[in-house]
N, C-alpha and C positions, 0 to 999 in steps of 0.2 A: 509888827510881827503878829502873825496869826496865832491866837491862843486856842489850841485844840485839845480836846480830851480823847479824841479818837484818831487813829492813824489809818494809813492805806497802803496797799501794795499796788503799784502800777507798773504794768509791762506793756508798753505801747509797741504796736506793729505797724510800721510805715510800709504801705504797699500800693497796689495798682490803682489807677485813676477811677473813681466812680462819680456819678453825677451828684450825689448827696450822700451824707452819712446815713447809714441804716443798720439795724441790728439783725443778725441772723439768730433764729430761736435756738436756745440752749437745751441740752438734755438735762433732766431733772437731777439735782445733786442734793446730798444730805448735808454738806457743809455750807458755810456762809458763801454768798455769791461772789464770783470774780468776773471780771470784764477785761477783754483784750481790745486795744485800738490798733488798727492796721493802717499805716500811712500809705498814701497812693504812690509814693515815689519807690517803694520797695519792689524789686522784681519778684515775679512768680508769688504774688500775694495769695492767690487762691490756694496754692500748694501749702503755704504756711497757715492759712486759714483752716484748711482741712486737716491740718496736723495738730490743731489746738486740742488740748485734753477735753474729753466730753464733760459737759456740764458748765462750760464757761461761754458767756455771750462774746460774740465777735463783731466789732464795729469797724467799718471801713471809713476812712476819712477822705473828704472830697479835696482833690488837689488844689482847687481854685479858691478855697476858704481857709481862713486861719485855723490851724488844727486845735489850738486851745480853745477857741470859741466853740467848735463842734463838740469838743470833750465836755466842756462845762454845760453844753445843752443836753447831752445824753445823761450826764450824771446829776442834773438838777433834782430829780425825783428819786434818786438812789440813796439808800442808807445802809449802814452796817456791812459794807463791802469787806471781804477778806483780802481781796487783791485787785489792783488795776494793773494790767500788763501793757506796756508800750514797747513795740518792736519798730525801730525807725532808723533812718540814716542818722548818723551822728559825727561829731568832731569834738575835739577837746573842749568841754563846757558847753557844748551845744547839741540841741535836739531839733531836728527838722520835722515840723508837723504841718501837713498841708501847705498853705502858702506863708505860714509863720515859722518862727524859730524861737524856741525856749532856751534861755541862757541866763547866767547870773545877772546880766545887765537888764533883761527883759522881765524879770520877776516882778518888779514893781508895776510895770505895764499890765501884767496879767494878774494883778492882786485880786480882782473879782473872781476870775476863773479859778485861782488857786484856792480861794475860800470855798467855792462850790465843790472842788475836788476834795478838800479837807472834810467838808460836811458829809460827803458821801462814805467816808471810811469808817470801818469798824475798829474795834480795839485791836492793838498790836498789828495793824495793818502794815503793808510794805508797798513801796514804789520800786519797781524793777525796770531799769531802762536797757533794752537790748539794742545796741547801736555801736558802731565803731568808735573807739577812743573817747567816749563820753567822759570817762573819769581819768583820762590820761593826764599825767603831769599835774603841776600846782594848779593850773586853770581848771582841770576836770575835777581834781579833789575838792577845790573850793566850791565848785558847782554842786557837788554831792552834799557838802555840808550845808549849803544854803537851802537846798530843797529840803533837807531834813529839818532845818531850823523852821522853815515855813510850815511843814506838815507834822513835825514831832514824830515821824514814821521812820521806820528802817528803810533806808535807800540803798540800792545796789545798782552798780553800773560796771561797764567793761573798760579796761585800761588799754585794750588792743583791739585788733580786728575781730568782729563778730560775724559769724556766718560759716561758709564753706571751708573746711580744712584744706581742700585743694587750692584755695586762694590765700592760705595763711591764717584763716580765721578759726574761731571756736565759739562755743555757747556759754562760756564761763563768765560769770560777773564777778570779777576779781576784787572790786572796791565796794566796801559796805561800811556804813556808820553803826552797824549793829549786827545781830545774828539773824540771818534770814531763815524763816521756816516755811517759805512758799515752796509748793511742789512745782516741778518742772512743768512748764506750760506747753512745750512742744513735744510731740512723740518722737521717739528715737528714729523712726523712719523719716520723719520731716526734717530733723536736725541733720541726719546723715546724707540725704539726698538734696538738700538746698544747695543751689549752684551759684550763689552770690555772697557778697559781704556787704555789710550795712554802713558803708562810708560813701559819702558824696559831698558835693559842695557847689555853690553857686558863686562864680566870681563876678561881683558887682562892684565896678569902680565908682566911688562916690566923691573923690576929690582929686584935684590936679596934682601931679608930681613934678611939673617943670621939666618934662622931656622935650626940649627944644634944641638939642645939640645936633652935632653931626651923626648921621645914621651910620651903623645900625643902632637903633634903640630897642631895648627889650623891657617890657612890662611883665611882672609875674604875679601870680596869686599871692595875696597877702600885702600887695602894694595898693596905693590909691584907695585905701579904705576897704579893700576886698577881703574875702575870706581866704585864710591860708589853709588850703585843703591838706589834710593829714596825709602823709606817706606818699606824696607826689608833688612835684613842682611843675607847674604850668607856665610856659613862657609864651608871650605874644609879641610878635615882631614883624617888620615889614619884609617882604620877600623881594623887594627891589631896593633901589638906592634912595628912596624916599624916607620920610620921617613918620615914625609912630609916636604919639604922645597921648598921655591921659590929661584930659582937659579939666578945667575947674568945675564943670557940671558933671564930671563923672564918665563921659564918653571916652573910649579908647579909640582914637582916630588915626587914620592913615591919610598922609597928605602927599599929593603929587601934582606938580604944575609943569613938569617938563617931560613929555612923552618921548623925547628923543634920546633920553638917557638910557643906556642899556642896562637891563636888570642884572642884579648880582646872582640871583637864582633863577633858573629857567628849567622847563621840562616840556616834554612833547604834549601835543593836543591842542595847542592854540596857534594862531598865526600872529606874527609880529611880536612886539614887546608884550610882556606879561606882568601886571602890577596887582598888588594886593597884600593880604596879611596871613601869617601862619600862626596857628595855635599848636604848640608842641610841647610834649612832656620832656623833662630833663632826664637823661639817662635811658631813654627808650621805654619808660614804664608805660604799659598799655592802659587805655581808659576808653570810656564810652562818651561820646558827645550826645547829650540828651536834647539840648536846645541852646539857642542864643538869640539875641535881638540884633538885627542889622538895620542900620540907619543911613540913608543916602543924604548927605549934607551938601552935595555938589549938583553937577548938571547931568547925572547918570539915570535921571528919572525914567522908569520903564526899561532901562537897558537890561540886557541879559547878564547874569553873573554865574559863575561856577563855583561850587563848593566841592572839595575833593577830599577823600579819606585816604590816608596812607599809613603803612606800617613798614618800618625799616627802610624807608624811601621808595617802597613799591606801592603803586596805586591799587587801592581795593575797589574804587568805584567813584563816580562823579555824579552829581545832581546839578541842575540849573534852576535859577529862580530869577524873577524880575524885581528891579528896584521899585520904590513906590515914590509918592510925592515927597518933595524935599521936607525933611524934617520928621517924616512918619517912619515908625518902626516896621520892619518886616520880620515877624517871628518865624524862625527856622526851628522845626521840632521833629522828633520822632513821630512817625505816622503821617508826616507831611513831606516837607522837602527832605529831611533826613530819613535814611532807611537803615536796614541791618548792616550795611557796609560801614556805618559809622560807630561800630562796636569792635572791641579788640584792635585799636589803633593807637598810634603814638604822635600822629600829626594831622592837622586839618588846615587846608589852604582855601582862602576865599579870594577869587581873582577875577579879572576880566582882561581881555586882550584889545588893545587898540582903544582910541577914544581921546577926549580932550581933558586937560588937567583939571582935577577936582579933588574931593576927598569924601571919605565915608567913616562911619563909626561902627563899633560893635560893643555890646555890654551884656550883662546877665548871662554869662557863659556857664551852663549847668554841665558839670563834669560828674559822671557816675563810674561805678566799677565795671570793668569789662565782663561781659557774659561768657562763661566757660562755654567752648564749643560742645555741642552734645555728641556723646559717643553712641554711634549706632548699635543696636542690638545685633547679636549674632545667633544664627541657626547652625549648630554644628552636627556633624554626623548624618546629614540628610542629602546634601548636594551629591548628585552623582549615583544615588541609589537607583537600582533597577528592580521592577516587579512586573510579574506575568499575570495577566487576568484571563481565565478560561471562559469561553463562551458559556452563559448560563449559570455560572458559578455565584457564590456569595461575593460580597464586596471584599476587596483585598486592601491591606494597609499600605500607605505610601512608604512608611518607614520600615526598612528592611536592614539586616545586619546589625551593627552597633546602633544602639538606641540613640536617636536624635536628642539634642539638649539645646535649650534656649537660654541665652544669658544677655544681661545688659549691665555693663560695668559701672554706670553712673545714676542708676535709678532702681529703686526696690520694687516698682510696680510698673504696669503698662497702662495706667489710667488714662483714658482719652485716645489710646491707640487701638490697634486692631490686628487680626491676622487675616491674610488674604491668600486663598487657594485658587489658582487659575490654570486652565488648560491653555497652554501657549502655542502648541503645535499639533496639527492634525485632529483638532477636536470636531466632533459631530454633535450638533445641537440636539438631535432627536435620539441620541443614545447615551451620551456620557453624564454620569451622575457622581458628584462629589458628595462625601458625607462624613459623619462622625460615628465612630463604633461606640455604642453605649452598653456593651456587655460587661464592663468592668466598673472603673470608678467615675467615668464620665456620664452625666445624665442630661437630658434635654426636657425643658418644661413642656413643650409642644411639638416635639419631634423636630426634624429639620425644617422648620418653618420660619419665615421672617417674624421677628418678635419674640421668638422662643428663647427663654433663658438657658444659659449653658452653665452647668455646675460641674466641679471637679472635687470629688471627695466631699460633697455636701456644701461646698463653698461656691456661691454664685459669682462667676468671674466676668459675665458679660451677656450679650444678646446678639442673635443671629440677625444680620441686616441684609444678607443675600444668601439664598439657600442652596446654591450649587447644583440645582436641577437644569435639565434642558441644555447642558453644555455651559451654563453660566458659572460665575464665580461663587465661591463659598467664602463669606466674610463673617467674622465674629467681632463685634465692637467690645472693647474691654472696659472694665470699671477699676477702681482702686484695689479690689481683692485680687487682681490678675498679677500674681508674682511670677518670677521666671520658672519656678518649680512647677506651678499649676499650668502655665502656658506650656511648658515642656510636655506635661502629661497630655494636654490637648493635642499637640502636634503628634505625639505617638499614636493617636487614635484616628487620625485622618484617613479616609477611605477613597477608593474608586471602584465604581461599578459600571457595567454597560447593560443598559435596559433592553437591548436587541438580543433576544435569546435564540434567534434563528440564524441571522446572517449579519453580524456586527461588522462594521469596517475594521479591518485588521492593521490599518497604518498605526505605527507606534506613537502613543501620545507622549507629549512632554508636559508635565505639571510642575508649576512653580509655587513655592510657598514663601511669602514674605511676612515679616512682623514689623509693625510700626510702634514705637515705644510711647507715643503720646506726647513726647517732648521735642518733636521735630526730627528724630532719627528713624531710619528705616534700614532693615537689614538687606544684605544682598540676597537675591533670589536663590533659594535651594531648589534645584531642578531634579525632578524624578522622571525616569523614563518608564512608561507603562507599555509592555508588549501585550497586544490583544490577540489571543489565540483563538481562531475559530474551530469549531467541531463539525466533522462531516456527518450531518444528521441523516438518519435513515429516511428513505423515501416513503411517501404515504400513498396508500391506495384506498379509495372508497368506492363501493359498488353495492347495488342492491340486487340480491339473488332472485331469480324468477322461477317459475314452475312451468316451463314451456312443454308443449306437446309436439312431438315429431311425428310426421306421417311418412310412412315407408315410400321411398323413392322421391320424397318431397324435398324442398329446399332447407337448408341449414337454418336453425332457429337460434335466437340470442338467449344466452344463459343468464346474462346480468343486464340491468339498466342503471342509469345515472352513474356511470363510471368516470372516476377522475384519479389522476396520478400526479403527484408533485415530487420534484427532486428536493425541495426546500431551498437549497442554495441556487442561486442563478448561474447560468452557464453550464450546468450539468445536464446529462442526458440519461435516459433509461436504456441500459445495455442488456437487460435480460428480464424475462417474466416467466415464472414457473406456476403452472396450474396442475393441481393434483386432483385426480377423479377417483372415486371409489365406487364400489357396487357395479362394476362392469358386468354386462349380461352376454354380449356377443362379441367379446374379444376385439380382434383387429377390424372388425366392421364398424366399431364405433369410432368416429373421427372427430377430433377437435380441431377447429381451425379459425 
């Protein structure tokens, strides 16, 4: 047992994959230092990192290395820490960190790393584990007590789902061996807008189960030495009349030697008989397939295989991959063979059609929580508005009538998103100008120029990336300050102007406004009709008056030189000319012609 005089708060954050662990600089703080570890398996890691309380270092863990090793390396020269925060995927009595797992059973293995952690702690420090079900049940409670015994610190962890309330989670750490004094590590915005929960598991079969009977055979998480993933049951079975078994070396294998046997389960999309395995949740609980290892043990080397994602029996998409040399693993993972279709599913099928009898194996099946579908933002009270622009006038607002309003039901800001204003019908490149009214609360750092910062009520919400001149789009890229309320104000100030003050094209323009929330959701276009009204400009006359001398009975003389007349608008003609003469001396004998 480690004899410690100091203790520590640890809140670890399991998050997106990085090439190596690194520390983001912290804002100065008057209290004792704290540190947050973000594991690479947690979705939206950057959003969580951005939501960490100012003054706290944030460390991202490399997915390919043991997380406890990385943590001990970072903490080796740290002392008097007030808190170490860990936010990670979890299961009862287990914390997943990088490529490793911290549990009651692995504490002795990590004795050196635990000593480093202990030495970095200050007085009355705490360790807070944010991850699903870590303290759940007898296993979880025992884990908390053992960590407390190792560190002599106050340990807190969750007994249920941690994360989004929409997925049944929360951010409360219900289990503690003492009184926690640590401040909340994540901002209210980060907790409210996070769209996942911190539960996951890897099904790695390590020992045989003797499945050699008559099919169908089913293997499930928790069998064959694999992890029993909390709150879901994953079953693996043959989709034909062949045998699935867990071998003594841990592979979950599919055996088929008679291709003439008709399959028990069939579906469209292939020719001939279809053979393979299904990975399916019990009760239709959705999950995300993050990765698995495929191993060709037979004679299907280099053959093409299909992996299909399904929900409620309906296909969401298929991908194909090729086998490899006999005995070699083919890793299938997100960003490679697996794509976004393998999220929010309840079944995965791996199969091929036709071929000779053989077998294959799968293992290390990584199951994660489904990602909530993003709710697109909405622009209200703008679509269908109609505005008139009169030739030569000042710019007019696109928003007329009831004020437009922008909302996003699942995000507090538009960080990484943008607003795009575009002329989609009858635009004229040399005339149309889109802009922003700065007469009230909106200000522009450098006018409507690319790179100009846009502020609303003194708050910088983004940068102009396209300036709306010459008939082009007006685009503002948003930062994390761009809330729905501030974006609404910006929409209310969007303008149209026509730079042709003499003869503009009078075809009615259609201007569309769309908002992207930065999370993959885009609003429907709000279309505004702009009637361009021309003005009948007065014709112009230019002439230089002369001082001619007329000789009695001589020819007529010109009164003006350099004479020019313009109707301004094309297609018009001069219908009359009035010349007024004064100081006549000879009445009707003086003739103008």
